[in-house]
N, C-alpha and C positions, 0 to 999 in steps of 0.2 A: 447402476453403473457397473462396468466390468473393466478390470485392469490387468495388464501383463505384469510380470515380475519386475521388468525394467521400469514401468510406470510407477509401481508401488515403491520401488527403491528411490526413484527421483522425488516422489511426493513426500516420503517419510524421512529421507536421509539415511535409511538403513540399507547397507549394501545387499545385493542379491544373495551373496554367499551366506551372510548372517541370517537372512530370512529363511533360507533352506535349512540351516542348522537348527533354528528355532522350531521349524516344522518337524524335523527328524527327531530331535532330542526331547522336545517338550510338547509336541503335538499342538503347537500354538494355533495354527490355521490348517484347514483342509481344503485347499483350492480345488476347483473343478479342473478337469483336463479336457483339452480339445481332442479331436480325432487323431491329431498328430502328437499327442502327449505333451502339449504346452500348457503350463499352469495359467489358470484364469481366476483372478481374485475378485471378490465382491466388495461393495461399499462397507459392509460389516468387517471384512478382513482388513480393509484400509484403516478403519477406526481402531481396530484392535492393535494393529502393528504400531500405529501412531501413539496410542496410549502406553503400550509396553515400552516403546522407545523413550518416551518422556520419563517414565518411572525409572528405567534403568539409568538414564542420564543423571538422575537425582539420587543414585546410590542404592536403589533396590536391586536385589539379586534376581536375575532372570528366572532361576529355578523357582523362586517364590512368586514372582509376578505371574508366571505362566499358569499357576494354579487358581488365580483369581478370576471371577466373572467380570464381565464388562462393567456391571454396576459397581462392583467393589473397586475396580480400577478407577472409575469415575469419581468415587467417593474419596479415594486417596489423593487423586489429582486436585480435587476441590480443596482438600485440607492443605495441600502443598501451596496452592494458589494464594491462600490467605496468609501463609507463613513467609513465602519468599517474595522479595521485592526487587529482584534484579531485572534488568530490561529483557533478557532472554526468556525468563519465566513468564513475564507479562505477555510477551508476544506469543509464546507457546500456548498460554491459557486461552487467549483470544482465538488463536487458530483452532484449538481443540473445540471450542464452542461453535465456531463457524462451521467446522467440518461436520458437526452433528446437527446443524441448523437449529441450534438451541438459542432462540432469540432472547429468552429470559436471562440465561446465563451470560450471553454476550453483552446485553444491556447492563447487567449488574457489574461486570468487569469494566466495561466502558465508563460507566458513571463513576465507579470507584476511582478509576485512574484520573478522570477529569477533575473530580473533587480534591484528590490528594495532590495533584501536580499542577493544576490549572490547565485550561483548554489548549493553549499554544504548546506548552511543554509536552502534554499528553499526546498531541498530534505528532510532534517532531520526534519524540523519543520512543514512542510505542506504536502508534497507529500507522505512521508512514512506513516504518520497518516491517510491520505486519502486512501492509498492502504490497510491499515489494516482494515478500515471500509468496503471497497469493499470485502475483503477476508471474513470477518465475514458475510456480507450479502449473499455472494455466498454460504457459508456453510449452511445458513438458507434457502436459496432458490436457487437451481441450475439454475432456470430461469434467474438469474442475471448474468450468465456467460458472455453473450454478452456485457453487460455494463462494466464489469470488463475488458474484452479484449480490448474494445474501449479505455479505459483510459490507460491500460498497454502499448498499442502500441504507443500512443502519448508520454507518459513519457519516454519510452524506447528510442525513437528517440533522445530526449533531452540528455539523459545520454550518448549515443554513441557519439553524437556530442561533448559533453563536454570532454569525455575521449580522443577522437581523437585529441582534441586541445592541450592536454598535451603531451609534447615531450617524446620520449623514454629515460629512465634513465639508468645510469651506477652506479654500486656500489657493495659493498661486501654483503649487505643484499638483497637477491632476494626472492620475494614472489611468491609462487604457489597458485593460487586461483581456487577452484573447488566446485562442489556440486554433491552429489550422486542423487539428486532429478532431475526429469524431469518435475516437475510441480511447477509453481509459485515462482521459485527462481532466474530466470534469471535477473530480474530487480535489485534485491539486489546484485547479483553477479557482474553485470557490474558497479553498483554504487561503490561497494567496490574496483573494479579495478580502477575506477576514483580516489577514495580517495588515494589509495596507490601511483598512478602515480603523483598525485598533490603534495604529500609530498616527492617526489623525490626518490622513490624506484623503482628499476626495477621489472617487473612482468612477470610471465608466466601464461597466462589465459588458463586453461585447459577446462573450461566451465561446463555446467550442464550435468546431467545423466552420470557421470564418476564414474567408480568403484574405490574404495579406492586402490585396487591393481594397477590399471592403473595410478592413481594419484601418487602413491609412486614411480613407475618406472620413471614417467615423472620428478618428483622432483629430483630424483637421477641423471638422465641423463642430466638435464639442470643446475645443480649446485645450486639449490635453498637452502636457509637456513631457510626460514620461510614458513609455510603452513597455508592457511586459508580455512576452510571448512564452507560453509554456509548452512542454513536450513531455514525453514519457520519462519518468524518473528512475526506472529500473534499467539495469544493464542490457544493451542490445547493440547489434552490430550495424544498424541501419545508417546509411550515409544521408545526412540531411543538409549537406553543404549548399545544395541548390536553394533550399528553403531559407537558410541563413543569408545567402547572397541576396535573395529577393527582399528579405526583411530589412537588410542593411540599406539597400538602394531605395526602398519605399518610404523610409522614415528618416530622411535627412532633416537635421534641425531639431530632432527629438532626442531625449535621453533614453536609450534603448537597453532593455534587459532581456536575457534569455534564461529560463529556468528549466533545466532538463539534463538528461544524461548524455551530454555532448560538450566536451570541454574545448574543442579546437575552434575558437572564434578569432584567431589571429588575423589581422588585416581588416577586421570589421569594426565598425563603430558600435559595438555591442559589448555590454558587460555580462559575462556568463556566470551562472551559478549551477553547479552540478548537484546541489542539495537545497532543499527548501529551508533548512536551518540557516545556511549561509545567507540566503536571500533575506530571511526574517531578521537576522542580525544586522544586515546592511540597512534595511528599512528603519529599524529601531535607531541605528546610529544617525541616519539621515533626519529623523524626526527631532533629534536633539540640537540640530544646527539652527 
């Protein structure tokens, strides 16, 4: 993979001016140059700038960090990861492992977080914020697609295992879960399925890339009373008012929920949740009634 300085800045959060200073003063990286003298950074450069940024944020001096090898930086970061327990450190540790495609380290951090916090809290407090960062990085640089997919696949396995461990439920309130999307919604969709099962409601999992018309027929034929439609959870400027309008008109007589980054559902018979945590809290409260 090759990156421009703008992409490196967007992916690491280090501004371009600082990157140039690090190169000039500390010889941190030596990017190649195009025929027109534009900097071109490698995947190794990206790893190094990310590692340096994380260490500097944690109080290390750039003059000291710049002298370290990547292996030494990684060792320091691993030590920090075991010492610090704040949400940002956890997210950054997972991002660093994903960026290096280090499955063993990613699994280790993932398992530790699930064991210490419980699966639901780990997903809401750490994994979903990490996924949001990955989504934003991918938008800024499509070259980050493979990193995102690496993390998605590992997290997806955990959610499926957790959901499968919850027994099938019986009850009057049955939830249909679906998304019209075919991109980037499956992880949230299966996590919502886990949440609903955990709080003892039966579900019909229609899946992703399902038309609203098909979902409506499914809800009717399976006796569902509640319908959950999910969408992207990270910030985006896409107008989905037409989709919400169709959703509202197609599910008259159902209790309808929307989980996604779109808060304007005024005038619709839809209860909207801009975060998975808020939806999970609502379902937990509903289960107590």
